C-alpha positions in Angstrom: 128.7 -85.0 92.4 129.8 -87.2 89.6 132.4 -88.8 91.7 129.8 -90.0 94.2 127.8 -91.7 91.4 130.9 -93.4 90.1 131.9 -94.6 93.5 128.4 -96.0 94.3 128.2 -97.6 90.8 131.6 -99.1 91.4 130.7 -100.6 94.7 127.6 -102.1 93.3 129.4 -103.6 90.3 132.2 -104.9 92.5 129.8 -106.5 95.0 127.7 -108.1 92.2 130.8 -109.4 90.5 132.1 -110.9 93.8 128.7 -112.4 94.5 128.3 -114.0 91.1 132.0 -114.9 90.5 132.2 -112.5 87.5 135.7 -111.3 87.7 135.3 -108.9 84.8 132.3 -107.2 86.5 134.3 -107.0 89.7 137.2 -105.4 87.9 134.9 -102.9 86.2 133.6 -102.0 89.7 137.1 -101.4 91.0 137.8 -99.2 87.9 134.6 -97.2 88.5 135.5 -96.6 92.1 139.0 -95.5 91.1 137.5 -93.2 88.5 135.3 -91.6 91.2 138.3 -91.2 93.5 140.2 -89.4 90.7 137.3 -87.1 90.0 137.0 -86.3 93.7 140.7 -85.5 94.0 140.5 -83.3 90.8 137.6 -81.4 92.2 139.4 -80.9 95.5 142.4 -79.5 93.6 140.2 -77.2 91.5 138.6 -75.9 94.7 142.0 -75.3 96.4 143.3 -73.4 93.4 140.1 -71.3 93.2 140.3 -70.5 97.0 143.9 -69.5 96.6 143.2 -67.2 93.7 140.2 -65.7 95.4 142.0 -65.0 98.6 145.0 -63.4 96.9 142.8 -61.0 94.9 142.2 -57.8 96.9 138.7 -56.5 97.3 137.8 -53.0 96.1 137.6 -51.7 99.6 141.0 -53.0 100.6 144.1 -50.9 100.1 
């Protein structure tokens, strides 16, 4: 969920920076978008590891 907020915030900052000619604000927006992308990839990796661990753990009713 945090990655979506960072991406949205980044898009707004980037657009505002481009509109006003503020290169620093535009760069902050790009950084926030990248931060959101990284958070999203990290969450995907955590989910994949959890799914792998959960699928390899036998249930009690399985031999």
